[in-house]
N, CA, C and O of each residue as an XYZ file, in Angstrom:
956
protein
N       0.839     -1.204      0.000
C       0.000      0.000      0.000
C       0.870      1.248      0.000
O       0.754      2.090     -0.891
N       1.744      1.371      1.001
C       2.653      2.499      1.033
C       3.978      2.106      0.376
O       4.349      0.933      0.348
N       4.666      3.089     -0.139
C       6.002      2.817     -0.654
C       6.959      2.589      0.505
O       6.631      2.867      1.659
N       8.116      2.094      0.196
C       9.098      1.823      1.241
C       9.890      3.065      1.628
O      10.578      3.074      2.649
N       9.794      4.111      0.816
C      10.528      5.327      1.135
C       9.855      6.045      2.297
O       8.678      6.396      2.210
N      10.581      6.261      3.369
C       9.999      6.880      4.547
C      10.924      7.984      5.051
O      12.143      7.911      4.893
N      10.335      8.989      5.649
C      11.097     10.114      6.164
C      10.727     10.347      7.619
O       9.555     10.558      7.930
N      11.694     10.313      8.504
C      11.440     10.590      9.922
C      11.503     12.101     10.119
O      12.582     12.659     10.315
N      10.354     12.760     10.068
C      10.316     14.222     10.171
C      10.234     14.613     11.638
O       9.163     14.942     12.148
N      11.374     14.574     12.306
C      11.396     14.771     13.749
C      10.874     16.149     14.139
O      10.344     16.322     15.236
N      11.023     17.133     13.247
C      10.570     18.468     13.602
C       9.054     18.583     13.610
O       8.516     19.584     14.083
N       8.364     17.588     13.101
C       6.902     17.622     13.092
C       6.308     16.741     14.171
O       5.091     16.729     14.353
N       7.132     16.010     14.885
C       6.635     14.951     15.755
C       6.809     15.336     17.221
O       7.853     15.848     17.625
N       5.769     15.080     18.005
C       5.834     15.302     19.438
C       5.573     13.979     20.134
O       4.653     13.251     19.761
N       6.367     13.665     21.133
C       6.105     12.484     21.938
C       6.832     11.250     21.466
O       6.596     10.170     22.006
N       7.698     11.357     20.490
C       8.449     10.189     20.069
C       8.779     10.233     18.592
O       8.122     10.946     17.834
N       9.778      9.490     18.173
C      10.172      9.483     16.767
C       9.241      8.618     15.930
O       9.425      7.404     15.847
N       8.263      9.224     15.325
C       7.309      8.503     14.498
C       7.709      8.666     13.039
O       7.868      9.792     12.568
N       7.871      7.578     12.327
C       8.229      7.640     10.914
C       6.997      8.018     10.106
O       5.980      7.327     10.159
N       7.083      9.098      9.369
C       5.973      9.572      8.558
C       6.267      9.258      7.107
O       7.356      9.549      6.613
N       5.312      8.670      6.428
C       5.515      8.327      5.031
C       5.786      9.583      4.216
O       5.081     10.581      4.361
N       6.782      9.542      3.379
C       7.195     10.725      2.648
C       6.148     11.184      1.642
O       6.232     12.302      1.134
N       5.172     10.346      1.349
C       4.124     10.740      0.422
C       2.879     11.267      1.134
O       1.880     11.573      0.484
N       2.929     11.373      2.446
C       1.815     11.974      3.176
C       1.888     13.489      3.011
O       2.128     14.231      3.964
N       1.672     13.918      1.778
C       1.863     15.330      1.455
C       0.863     16.220      2.148
O       1.140     17.405      2.338
N      -0.280     15.708      2.531
C      -1.257     16.546      3.201
C      -0.777     16.938      4.588
O      -1.005     18.071      5.012
N      -0.116     16.034      5.311
C       0.421     16.367      6.623
C       1.520     17.415      6.484
O       1.565     18.380      7.246
N       2.392     17.224      5.522
C       3.466     18.179      5.299
C       2.883     19.538      4.910
O       3.325     20.577      5.401
N       1.890     19.519      4.024
C       1.284     20.775      3.585
C       0.638     21.500      4.747
O       0.731     22.724      4.845
N      -0.022     20.755      5.636
C      -0.703     21.379      6.760
C       0.283     21.988      7.739
O       0.069     23.103      8.213
N       1.365     21.277      8.054
C       2.262     21.696      9.120
C       3.409     22.577      8.648
O       3.975     23.318      9.452
N       3.766     22.519      7.387
C       4.930     23.258      6.912
C       4.551     24.312      5.876
O       4.966     25.466      5.979
N       3.773     23.918      4.889
C       3.493     24.815      3.776
C       2.331     25.762      4.050
O       2.084     26.686      3.275
N       1.609     25.531      5.162
C       0.457     26.367      5.510
C      -0.592     26.379      4.406
O      -1.238     27.398      4.159
N      -0.753     25.242      3.751
C      -1.840     25.105      2.793
C      -3.085     24.657      3.527
O      -2.983     23.888      4.483
N      -4.256     25.112      3.115
C      -5.483     24.682      3.789
C      -5.778     23.217      3.495
O      -5.633     22.754      2.363
N      -6.190     22.502      4.526
C      -6.499     21.077      4.394
C      -7.846     20.794      5.035
O      -8.352     21.591      5.824
N      -8.419     19.655      4.688
C      -9.582     19.153      5.391
C      -9.089     18.297      6.556
O      -8.082     17.598      6.438
N      -9.797     18.354      7.673
C      -9.494     17.502      8.813
C     -10.580     16.433      8.882
O     -11.669     16.662      9.410
N     -10.264     15.270      8.342
C     -11.225     14.181      8.209
C     -11.045     13.223      9.376
O      -9.924     12.800      9.659
N     -12.125     12.876     10.053
C     -12.033     12.045     11.241
C     -11.805     10.585     10.888
O     -12.313     10.085      9.884
N     -11.030      9.909     11.733
C     -10.658      8.527     11.461
C     -11.831      7.570     11.567
O     -11.846      6.541     10.892
N     -12.821      7.888     12.407
C     -13.904      6.939     12.644
C     -14.889      6.858     11.496
O     -15.118      5.782     10.943
N     -15.479      8.000     11.130
C     -16.580      7.942     10.171
C     -16.344      8.766      8.917
O     -17.244      8.889      8.085
N     -15.165      9.329      8.764
C     -14.883     10.087      7.553
C     -15.510     11.459      7.512
O     -15.400     12.155      6.502
N     -16.173     11.873      8.595
C     -16.721     13.217      8.645
C     -15.604     14.245      8.751
O     -14.474     13.909      9.105
N     -15.918     15.483      8.449
C     -14.887     16.518      8.476
C     -15.247     17.584      9.504
O     -16.418     17.843      9.782
N     -14.210     18.189     10.055
C     -14.386     19.227     11.063
C     -14.725     20.545     10.375
O     -14.089     20.915      9.388
N     -15.725     21.253     10.895
C     -16.094     22.556     10.346
C     -16.593     23.458     11.463
O     -17.113     22.969     12.466
N     -16.439     24.782     11.304
C     -17.004     25.692     12.303
C     -18.527     25.561     12.331
O     -19.164     25.365     11.296
N     -19.095     25.671     13.521
C     -20.552     25.632     13.616
C     -21.175     26.825     12.895
O     -22.288     26.723     12.381
N     -20.477     27.938     12.855
C     -20.943     29.145     12.169
C     -19.847     29.608     11.218
O     -18.696     29.769     11.624
N     -20.203     29.822      9.957
C     -19.197     30.126      8.942
C     -18.921     31.614      8.778
O     -17.917     31.978      8.165
N     -19.768     32.480      9.300
C     -19.641     33.912      9.043
C     -18.423     34.504      9.752
O     -18.046     34.078     10.844
N     -17.823     35.494      9.101
C     -16.617     36.120      9.650
C     -16.890     36.825     10.966
O     -15.990     36.940     11.798
N     -18.118     37.300     11.174
C     -18.418     38.060     12.388
C     -18.803     37.165     13.567
O     -19.115     37.671     14.645
N     -18.785     35.848     13.378
C     -19.129     34.928     14.458
C     -17.873     34.544     15.224
O     -16.904     34.048     14.649
N     -17.907     34.788     16.562
C     -16.732     34.496     17.390
C     -17.089     33.700     18.647
O     -16.210     33.414     19.461
N     -18.346     33.345     18.816
C     -18.751     32.657     20.043
C     -19.373     31.292     19.760
O     -20.089     30.750     20.602
N     -19.105     30.734     18.583
C     -19.604     29.410     18.242
C     -18.444     28.431     18.173
O     -17.283     28.831     18.088
N     -18.768     27.152     18.211
C     -17.738     26.137     18.279
C     -17.515     25.389     16.986
O     -17.590     25.949     15.893
N     -17.233     24.085     17.143
C     -16.929     23.198     16.030
C     -17.926     22.064     16.005
O     -18.537     21.741     17.024
N     -18.090     21.460     14.844
C     -18.888     20.253     14.755
C     -18.320     19.358     13.663
O     -17.523     19.793     12.832
N     -18.743     18.109     13.684
C     -18.314     17.134     12.695
C     -19.437     16.963     11.672
O     -20.520     16.487     12.012
N     -19.184     17.344     10.443
C     -20.190     17.232      9.385
C     -19.892     16.012      8.530
O     -18.731     15.652      8.336
N     -20.936     15.379      8.020
C     -20.753     14.169      7.225
C     -21.092     14.372      5.760
O     -20.895     13.467      4.949
N     -21.603     15.553      5.405
C     -21.899     15.857      4.006
C     -21.335     17.233      3.680
O     -21.504     18.182      4.446
N     -20.669     17.331      2.548
C     -20.081     18.599      2.137
C     -21.096     19.336      1.257
O     -21.156     19.127      0.045
N     -21.889     20.199      1.890
C     -22.933     20.922      1.164
C     -22.329     22.099      0.417
O     -21.250     22.568      0.780
N     -23.003     22.586     -0.620
C     -22.463     23.690     -1.433
C     -22.161     24.948     -0.623
O     -21.166     25.623     -0.886
N     -23.003     25.274      0.358
C     -22.780     26.491      1.141
C     -21.471     26.407      1.925
O     -20.714     27.375      1.990
N     -21.213     25.245      2.517
C     -19.974     25.066      3.268
C     -18.771     25.119      2.341
O     -17.747     25.721      2.665
N     -18.905     24.483      1.188
C     -17.793     24.472      0.238
C     -17.507     25.876     -0.288
O     -16.348     26.276     -0.401
N     -18.554     26.615     -0.608
C     -18.362     27.975     -1.126
C     -17.709     28.882     -0.088
O     -16.916     29.760     -0.428
N     -18.049     28.663      1.178
C     -17.487     29.490      2.251
C     -16.152     28.959      2.759
O     -15.564     29.539      3.673
N     -15.667     27.867      2.179
C     -14.432     27.211      2.609
C     -14.511     26.743      4.051
O     -13.506     26.711      4.761
N     -15.714     26.382      4.478
C     -15.901     25.916      5.843
C     -15.315     24.551      6.110
O     -15.264     24.114      7.259
N     -14.871     23.868      5.070
C     -14.259     22.546      5.235
C     -12.740     22.601      5.266
O     -12.087     21.562      5.366
N     -12.165     23.805      5.181
C     -10.714     23.937      5.069
C     -10.115     24.612      6.304
O     -10.711     25.515      6.889
N      -8.930     24.154      6.681
C      -8.238     24.661      7.862
C      -6.766     24.902      7.560
O      -6.145     24.177      6.782
N      -6.225     25.932      8.190
C      -4.790     26.186      8.168
C      -4.220     25.769      9.519
O      -4.727     26.181     10.562
N      -3.170     24.955      9.501
C      -2.447     24.596     10.722
C      -1.216     25.487     10.752
O      -0.180     25.141     10.184
N      -1.328     26.638     11.413
C      -0.356     27.719     11.305
C       0.666     27.663     12.437
O       0.278     27.609     13.604
N       1.961     27.676     12.124
C       2.978     27.668     13.183
C       2.804     28.840     14.142
O       2.534     29.966     13.724
N       2.965     28.556     15.452
C       2.759     29.589     16.455
C       3.844     29.648     17.513
O       3.608     30.170     18.603
N       5.024     29.126     17.222
C       6.108     29.180     18.194
C       6.422     27.817     18.777
O       6.096     26.785     18.190
N       7.073     27.824     19.959
C       7.521     26.582     20.579
C       7.182     26.590     22.066
O       7.112     27.643     22.701
N       6.974     25.396     22.603
C       6.839     25.186     24.032
C       7.923     24.183     24.404
O       7.745     22.976     24.240
N       9.046     24.690     24.907
C      10.207     23.834     25.058
C      10.709     23.447     23.674
O      11.017     24.310     22.852
N      10.790     22.154     23.424
C      11.199     21.654     22.115
C      10.018     21.347     21.205
O      10.198     20.901     20.072
N       8.824     21.586     21.700
C       7.645     21.187     20.928
C       7.133     22.345     20.094
O       6.858     23.416     20.635
N       6.999     22.158     18.794
C       6.399     23.206     17.965
C       4.912     23.322     18.259
O       4.234     22.319     18.480
N       4.415     24.540     18.262
C       3.011     24.818     18.539
C       2.346     25.395     17.294
O       2.993     26.016     16.451
N       1.040     25.174     17.205
C       0.303     25.598     16.028
C      -1.050     26.195     16.417
O      -1.613     25.876     17.464
N      -1.550     27.062     15.552
C      -2.941     27.506     15.610
C      -3.745     26.671     14.621
O      -3.245     26.295     13.560
N      -4.998     26.383     14.979
C      -5.928     25.756     14.040
C      -6.838     26.873     13.545
O      -7.722     27.327     14.272
N      -6.626     27.313     12.318
C      -7.323     28.475     11.793
C      -8.270     28.083     10.677
O      -7.915     27.319      9.780
N      -9.485     28.618     10.745
C     -10.498     28.302      9.739
C     -10.321     29.176      8.509
O     -10.033     30.368      8.616
N     -10.496     28.574      7.344
C     -10.507     29.345      6.101
C     -11.854     30.016      5.887
O     -11.971     30.923      5.063
N     -12.879     29.575      6.626
C     -14.204     30.198      6.537
C     -14.215     31.488      7.345
O     -13.660     31.543      8.442
N     -14.838     32.512      6.807
C     -14.904     33.778      7.515
C     -13.588     34.507      7.549
O     -13.377     35.371      8.400
N     -12.692     34.169      6.632
C     -11.387     34.823      6.599
C     -11.536     36.262      6.124
O     -12.223     36.536      5.140
N     -10.886     37.173      6.832
C     -10.946     38.584      6.478
C      -9.706     38.929      5.661
O      -8.585     38.606      6.056
N      -9.908     39.578      4.532
C      -8.798     39.930      3.655
C      -7.810     40.825      4.387
O      -8.211     41.612      5.244
N      -6.525     40.717      4.063
C      -5.532     41.563      4.740
C      -5.731     43.025      4.393
O      -6.243     43.340      3.319
N      -5.334     43.927      5.287
C      -5.460     45.360      5.017
C      -4.615     45.783      3.821
O      -3.682     45.085      3.423
N      -4.948     46.910      3.270
C      -4.195     47.430      2.132
C      -2.762     47.737      2.541
O      -2.533     48.259      3.632
N      -1.793     47.421      1.684
C      -0.387     47.739      2.011
C      -0.207     49.227      2.300
O      -0.754     50.086      1.609
N       0.571     49.504      3.335
C       0.826     50.888      3.693
C      -0.111     51.440      4.745
O       0.154     52.500      5.313
N      -1.215     50.735      5.018
C      -2.137     51.208      6.038
C      -1.616     50.835      7.422
O      -0.746     49.977      7.566
N      -2.168     51.498      8.432
C      -1.721     51.227      9.805
C      -2.036     49.793     10.203
O      -1.263     49.156     10.918
N      -3.189     49.282      9.732
C      -3.582     47.919     10.088
C      -2.664     46.884      9.460
O      -2.554     45.766      9.962
N      -2.006     47.244      8.373
C      -1.181     46.279      7.653
C       0.043     45.863      8.447
O       0.654     44.837      8.147
N       0.413     46.644      9.458
C       1.596     46.324     10.241
C       1.310     45.368     11.389
O       2.198     45.084     12.192
N       0.094     44.874     11.473
C      -0.263     43.993     12.562
C       0.309     42.599     12.443
O       0.358     41.876     13.438
N       0.741     42.197     11.272
C       1.321     40.874     11.084
C       1.583     40.624      9.622
O       0.756     40.934      8.764
N       2.757     40.054      9.342
C       3.124     39.819      7.952
C       3.654     38.398      7.801
O       4.233     37.826      8.724
N       3.439     37.848      6.613
C       3.962     36.536      6.314
C       5.434     36.600      5.936
O       6.043     37.670      5.943
N       5.995     35.452      5.607
C       7.411     35.401      5.262
C       7.737     36.217      4.020
O       8.874     36.654      3.842
N       6.743     36.424      3.161
C       6.986     37.187      1.941
C       6.803     38.684      2.155
O       6.905     39.458      1.203
N       6.533     39.107      3.394
C       6.381     40.514      3.692
C       4.987     41.053      3.489
O       4.719     42.205      3.831
N       4.093     40.252      2.943
C       2.724     40.709      2.702
C       1.898     40.597      3.975
O       2.125     39.685      4.770
N       0.939     41.504      4.189
C       0.080     41.400      5.372
C      -0.671     40.072      5.374
O      -1.141     39.603      4.338
N      -0.771     39.481      6.559
C      -1.455     38.203      6.680
C      -2.957     38.433      6.851
O      -3.360     39.387      7.516
N      -3.788     37.576      6.263
C      -5.229     37.702      6.487
C      -5.578     37.337      7.923
O      -4.861     36.573      8.571
N      -6.672     37.881      8.411
C      -7.158     37.524      9.742
C      -8.000     36.264      9.620
O      -8.963     36.216      8.855
N      -7.626     35.251     10.380
C      -8.372     33.996     10.376
C      -8.841     33.690     11.788
O      -8.121     33.925     12.759
N     -10.039     33.170     11.893
C     -10.564     32.767     13.202
C      -9.887     31.473     13.647
O      -9.705     30.546     12.859
N      -9.521     31.432     14.920
C      -8.783     30.305     15.474
C      -9.652     29.491     16.421
O     -10.591     30.006     17.029
N      -9.321     28.213     16.533
C      -9.978     27.357     17.516
C      -9.387     27.686     18.879
O      -8.180     27.570     19.091
N     -10.253     28.100     19.801
C      -9.832     28.616     21.099
C     -10.419     27.764     22.217
O     -11.582     27.363     22.161
N      -9.609     27.493     23.224
C     -10.006     26.631     24.338
C     -10.437     27.475     25.524
O      -9.855     28.530     25.774
N     -11.448     27.026     26.259
C     -11.872     27.675     27.490
C     -10.808     27.474     28.561
O     -10.210     26.403     28.658
N     -10.574     28.509     29.362
C      -9.536     28.435     30.402
C      -9.768     27.286     31.379
O      -8.813     26.674     31.857
N     -11.016     26.996     31.671
C     -11.331     26.006     32.694
C     -11.592     24.615     32.139
O     -11.973     23.708     32.879
N     -11.388     24.447     30.850
C     -11.582     23.114     30.269
C     -10.554     22.144     30.856
O      -9.511     22.582     31.341
N     -10.826     20.843     30.824
C     -12.025     20.197     30.301
C     -13.062     19.842     31.361
O     -13.588     18.729     31.349
N     -13.368     20.750     32.267
C     -14.436     20.497     33.224
C     -15.764     20.371     32.480
O     -15.905     20.866     31.362
N     -16.713     19.722     33.091
C     -17.951     19.376     32.396
C     -18.709     20.598     31.894
O     -19.380     20.528     30.864
N     -18.611     21.710     32.605
C     -19.358     22.899     32.186
C     -18.518     23.850     31.338
O     -19.002     24.906     30.931
N     -17.272     23.488     31.071
C     -16.394     24.413     30.350
C     -15.474     23.655     29.395
O     -14.283     23.950     29.304
N     -16.035     22.681     28.687
C     -15.180     21.885     27.814
C     -15.389     22.213     26.340
O     -14.861     21.518     25.471
N     -16.147     23.254     26.051
C     -16.378     23.608     24.665
C     -15.179     24.367     24.093
O     -14.254     24.736     24.817
N     -15.218     24.587     22.801
C     -14.226     25.417     22.129
C     -14.968     26.484     21.346
O     -16.153     26.337     21.046
N     -14.268     27.552     21.020
C     -14.845     28.604     20.190
C     -13.946     28.852     18.989
O     -12.736     28.628     19.039
N     -14.568     29.325     17.899
C     -13.831     29.706     16.700
C     -13.972     31.215     16.549
O     -15.050     31.711     16.219
N     -12.881     31.948     16.791
C     -12.976     33.402     16.734
C     -11.614     34.056     16.710
O     -10.595     33.415     16.965
N     -11.609     35.337     16.402
C     -10.371     36.107     16.424
C      -9.925     36.324     17.870
O     -10.764     36.374     18.769
N      -8.621     36.453     18.105
C      -8.111     36.547     19.475
C      -8.745     37.666     20.292
O      -8.968     37.508     21.492
N      -9.035     38.788     19.655
C      -9.554     39.939     20.390
C     -11.066     39.921     20.550
O     -11.624     40.808     21.195
N     -11.745     38.923     19.974
C     -13.202     38.960     19.950
C     -13.877     37.748     20.570
O     -15.103     37.724     20.677
N     -13.123     36.751     20.978
C     -13.743     35.646     21.687
C     -14.039     36.072     23.118
O     -13.569     37.118     23.567
N     -14.822     35.260     23.842
C     -15.206     35.604     25.200
C     -14.013     35.712     26.133
O     -12.926     35.222     25.825
N     -14.221     36.359     27.281
C     -13.133     36.617     28.221
C     -12.420     35.349     28.661
O     -11.196     35.341     28.783
N     -13.159     34.290     28.898
C     -12.563     33.043     29.361
C     -11.812     32.306     28.251
O     -11.229     31.250     28.495
N     -11.824     32.848     27.051
C     -11.096     32.259     25.932
C      -9.912     33.142     25.520
O      -9.315     32.915     24.468
N      -9.566     34.145     26.334
C      -8.577     35.138     25.912
C      -7.177     34.875     26.422
O      -6.291     35.692     26.175
N      -6.937     33.808     27.101
C      -5.593     33.527     27.601
C      -5.573     33.562     29.116
O      -6.334     34.300     29.743
N      -4.705     32.767     29.694
C      -4.702     32.610     31.142
C      -3.807     33.613     31.857
O      -4.169     34.096     32.930
N      -2.655     33.935     31.293
C      -1.680     34.753     31.997
C      -1.397     36.062     31.272
O      -0.261     36.534     31.232
N      -2.438     36.633     30.708
C      -2.257     37.876     29.995
C      -1.862     37.695     28.546
O      -1.869     38.654     27.774
N      -1.516     36.472     28.166
C      -1.155     36.195     26.779
C      -2.405     35.744     26.040
O      -2.991     34.710     26.360
N      -2.800     36.521     25.062
C      -4.031     36.206     24.330
C      -3.949     34.840     23.682
O      -4.947     34.122     23.607
N      -2.770     34.477     23.215
C      -2.670     33.307     22.355
C      -2.615     31.979     23.087
O      -2.789     30.939     22.451
N      -2.380     31.960     24.403
C      -2.077     30.669     25.002
C      -3.254     29.703     24.987
O      -3.048     28.490     25.031
N      -4.469     30.205     24.926
C      -5.608     29.294     24.824
C      -5.899     28.907     23.379
O      -6.867     28.196     23.109
N      -5.070     29.368     22.454
C      -5.278     29.056     21.038
C      -4.116     28.268     20.440
O      -4.092     28.019     19.235
N      -3.163     27.877     21.265
C      -2.006     27.148     20.769
C      -2.153     25.652     21.046
O      -2.601     25.246     22.118
N      -1.770     24.848     20.066
C      -1.956     23.403     20.128
C      -0.654     22.681     19.809
O       0.121     23.110     18.954
N      -0.435     21.588     20.507
C       0.579     20.626     20.109
C      -0.067     19.726     19.052
O      -1.123     19.140     19.291
N       0.563     19.620     17.903
C       0.052     18.766     16.834
C       0.944     17.545     16.741
O       2.133     17.657     16.441
N       0.376     16.386     16.996
C       1.135     15.150     17.036
C       0.810     14.300     15.823
O      -0.355     14.041     15.521
N       1.855     13.870     15.133
C       1.671     12.915     14.043
C       1.611     11.521     14.648
O       2.543     11.095     15.329
N       0.534     10.824     14.404
C       0.340      9.500     15.002
C       0.999      8.426     14.137
O       1.257      8.651     12.954
N       1.271      7.267     14.720
C       1.930      6.196     13.945
C       1.119      5.734     12.742
O       1.680      5.187     11.793
N      -0.178      5.945     12.769
C      -1.005      5.473     11.654
C      -1.310      6.579     10.641
O      -2.214      6.429      9.818
N      -0.569      7.682     10.692
C      -0.668      8.671      9.629
C      -1.687      9.762      9.843
O      -1.972     10.523      8.918
N      -2.247      9.862     11.039
C      -3.186     10.942     11.337
C      -2.521     11.990     12.199
O      -1.317     11.930     12.446
N      -3.304     12.951     12.658
C      -2.791     13.953     13.576
C      -3.751     14.097     14.749
O      -4.956     13.878     14.624
N      -3.185     14.468     15.885
C      -3.912     14.651     17.130
C      -3.619     16.057     17.649
O      -2.503     16.558     17.507
N      -4.633     16.694     18.256
C      -4.472     18.051     18.779
C      -4.536     18.033     20.306
O      -5.481     17.509     20.896
N      -3.514     18.613     20.931
C      -3.442     18.727     22.391
C      -3.271     20.203     22.732
O      -2.293     20.806     22.290
N      -4.180     20.816     23.501
C      -4.013     22.234     23.871
C      -2.914     22.379     24.904
O      -2.813     21.567     25.824
N      -2.087     23.411     24.761
C      -0.969     23.550     25.702
C      -1.456     23.945     27.092
O      -0.762     23.690     28.077
N      -2.627     24.558     27.195
C      -3.139     24.934     28.512
C      -3.675     23.736     29.280
O      -3.836     23.804     30.498
N      -3.957     22.629     28.575
C      -4.526     21.438     29.216
C      -3.868     20.195     28.612
O      -4.499     19.499     27.816
N      -2.621     19.903     28.970
C      -1.891     18.825     28.301
C      -2.450     17.430     28.536
O      -2.050     16.484     27.857
N      -3.372     17.287     29.490
C      -3.977     15.975     29.709
C      -5.271     15.814     28.917
O      -6.012     14.854     29.129
N      -5.542     16.736     28.017
C      -6.777     16.698     27.237
C      -6.452     16.629     25.752
O      -5.336     16.932     25.329
N      -7.434     16.229     24.978
C      -7.314     16.181     23.530
C      -8.587     16.756     22.919
O      -9.621     16.839     23.582
N      -8.503     17.151     21.654
C      -9.691     17.621     20.948
C     -10.531     16.421     20.552
O     -10.150     15.644     19.677
N     -11.676     16.275     21.204
C     -12.564     15.156     20.933
C     -13.968     15.652     20.669
O     -14.156     16.716     20.078
N     -14.965     14.880     21.107
C     -16.357     15.235     20.854
C     -17.199     14.994     22.094
O     -16.880     14.154     22.936
N     -18.267     15.744     22.183
C     -19.162     15.648     23.335
C     -19.629     14.209     23.504
O     -20.076     13.569     22.553
N     -19.519     13.719     24.719
C     -19.927     12.356     25.074
C     -19.188     11.303     24.258
O     -19.648     10.167     24.145
N     -18.038     11.678     23.686
C     -17.238     10.750     22.868
C     -18.032     10.185     21.686
O     -17.728      9.096     21.199
N     -19.031     10.911     21.234
C     -19.875     10.458     20.137
C     -19.376     11.036     18.828
O     -19.386     12.252     18.635
N     -18.942     10.172     17.934
C     -18.443     10.605     16.638
C     -19.538     10.317     15.612
O     -19.586      9.238     15.021
N     -20.403     11.288     15.415
C     -21.553     11.107     14.533
C     -21.857     12.431     13.856
O     -21.166     13.423     14.086
N     -22.873     12.451     13.035
C     -23.261     13.659     12.319
C     -23.533     14.791     13.301
O     -24.265     14.617     14.276
N     -22.939     15.952     13.036
C     -23.130     17.163     13.823
C     -22.665     17.031     15.265
O     -23.107     17.795     16.123
N     -21.782     16.076     15.552
C     -21.224     15.971     16.898
C     -20.498     17.262     17.259
O     -19.777     17.831     16.440
N     -20.696     17.711     18.482
C     -20.081     18.951     18.937
C     -18.680     18.680     19.453
O     -18.482     17.820     20.311
N     -17.700     19.423     18.924
C     -16.317     19.240     19.357
C     -16.134     19.782     20.765
O     -16.618     20.866     21.091
N     -15.443     19.030     21.586
C     -15.147     19.411     22.958
C     -13.716     19.016     23.297
O     -13.060     18.288     22.552
N     -13.250     19.514     24.435
C     -12.024     18.967     25.003
C     -12.400     17.794     25.881
O     -13.309     17.892     26.706
N     -11.706     16.691     25.706
C     -11.964     15.511     26.524
C     -10.643     15.014     27.087
O      -9.587     15.215     26.487
N     -10.708     14.368     28.239
C      -9.496     13.822     28.834
C      -8.902     12.757     27.930
O      -9.625     11.967     27.323
N      -7.596     12.744     27.849
C      -6.895     11.781     27.010
C      -6.662     10.514     27.811
O      -5.631     10.353     28.463
N      -7.635      9.620     27.752
C      -7.522      8.387     28.519
C      -6.405      7.496     27.991
O      -5.974      6.566     28.672
N      -5.933      7.782     26.764
C      -4.806      7.013     26.239
C      -3.526      7.281     27.007
O      -2.647      6.423     27.087
N      -3.425      8.481     27.573
C      -2.324      8.770     28.468
C      -1.015      9.154     27.818
O      -0.019      9.326     28.521
N      -0.973      9.298     26.498
C       0.266      9.733     25.872
C      -0.057     10.653     24.702
O      -1.224     10.871     24.374
N       0.984     11.189     24.076
C       0.773     12.204     23.065
C       0.376     11.638     21.702
O       0.156     12.400     20.761
N       0.282     10.324     21.585
C      -0.274      9.804     20.337
C      -1.790      9.791     20.403
O      -2.452      9.576     19.387
N      -2.348     10.017     21.583
C      -3.790     10.123     21.701
C      -4.502      8.806     21.457
O      -3.893      7.735     21.483
N      -5.778      8.903     21.225
C      -6.598      7.730     20.959
C      -7.338      7.937     19.646
O      -7.368      9.045     19.110
N      -7.927      6.881     19.138
C      -8.605      6.941     17.846
C      -9.764      7.940     17.882
O     -10.173      8.458     16.843
N     -10.284      8.205     19.066
C     -11.457      9.071     19.163
C     -11.199     10.450     18.569
O     -12.142     11.106     18.127
N      -9.965     10.902     18.546
C      -9.717     12.258     18.074
C      -8.651     12.322     16.988
O      -7.985     13.347     16.839
N      -8.484     11.269     16.245
C      -7.489     11.257     15.179
C      -8.096     11.796     13.889
O      -9.151     11.349     13.439
N      -7.402     12.765     13.312
C      -7.850     13.335     12.048
C      -6.808     13.069     10.976
O      -5.606     13.070     11.244
N      -7.281     12.841      9.764
C      -6.393     12.690      8.624
C      -6.459     13.964      7.795
O      -7.509     14.278      7.235
N      -5.350     14.708      7.705
C      -5.373     15.897      6.853
C      -5.524     15.484      5.396
O      -4.835     14.581      4.921
N      -6.419     16.144      4.703
C      -6.635     15.841      3.295
C      -6.625     17.132      2.500
O      -7.325     18.086      2.841
N      -5.841     17.160      1.455
C      -5.890     18.292      0.554
C      -7.230     18.299     -0.171
O      -7.804     17.232     -0.389
N      -7.746     19.455     -0.549
C      -9.102     19.537     -1.100
C      -9.362     18.600     -2.269
O     -10.461     18.056     -2.376
N      -8.388     18.394     -3.146
C      -8.633     17.545     -4.306
C      -8.698     16.070     -3.940
O      -9.033     15.235     -4.780
N      -8.378     15.740     -2.681
C      -8.416     14.346     -2.258
C      -9.723     13.978     -1.577
O      -9.878     12.854     -1.100
N     -10.657     14.907     -1.527
C     -11.959     14.577     -0.962
C     -12.618     13.464     -1.769
O     -12.452     13.397     -2.987
N     -13.358     12.599     -1.102
C     -14.024     11.440     -1.691
C     -13.069     10.290     -1.972
O     -13.471      9.288     -2.563
N     -11.806     10.414     -1.558
C     -10.858      9.323     -1.740
C     -10.567      8.713     -0.369
O     -10.106      9.427      0.522
N     -10.822      7.410     -0.168
C     -10.528      6.796      1.128
C      -9.073      7.006      1.513
O      -8.178      6.915      0.672
N      -8.837      7.293      2.812
C      -7.505      7.680      3.233
C      -6.476      6.616      2.940
O      -5.319      6.946      2.677
N      -6.859      5.329      2.976
C      -5.868      4.279      2.769
C      -5.593      4.032      1.299
O      -4.803      3.151      0.959
N      -6.234      4.801      0.416
C      -5.976      4.658     -1.017
C      -5.331      5.905     -1.609
O      -5.046      5.949     -2.805
N      -5.104      6.904     -0.790
C      -4.629      8.180     -1.326
C      -3.188      8.069     -1.804
O      -2.858      8.538     -2.893
N      -2.338      7.460     -1.009
C      -0.905      7.467     -1.306
C      -0.451      6.082     -1.721
O       0.268      5.421     -0.972
N      -0.850      5.633     -2.884
C      -0.461      4.300     -3.349
C       0.588      4.413     -4.434
O       1.048      3.398     -4.957
């Protein structure tokens, strides 16, 4: 099924040296090239999408959709950027940013344009990020929100004065070719679903990682898929 050529991409791996197939271009694209990918769940093939696609929505969460409707596709609600966000010790950290509701970058030369620039010097677009509640994963505070750093609720704005700390994730490449998300504010938790139910419109929540390590459990494993690979079973993509 897979070729024998393998690349140990240690800079992408947290929790151990996991050999990643060199043809898993979607993982590389998500973590290095900052290309938008679909996050397809390992259990039922559903994809992660914001509950609300509009750019002005900052207090809604995530859900697992099982059908790619035209409205979601047109709004790019099925696409995500896994954007580098620094390091925690030796571990690279990332933002999970939605392509839906993306605000175009300010005009060059304007005051707003200096708020952030990409490697090419161009202003970066504003993207809504998946944000964790400070008190998660307690039963009443285990939800997530998709919003800009300055516009999510107070309990989603960072614990120690840093806006970003509730929006930074450890992204782990699993031995079976998927990825797992661990919030840095709650290292014993993983991005899962309410009541551990992986079904249509399941609400994304933070859940305790009963697996006990950074490879996580199958309940929250996602396979990054480039848009043109939709409708292709994950085990047939890289043959």
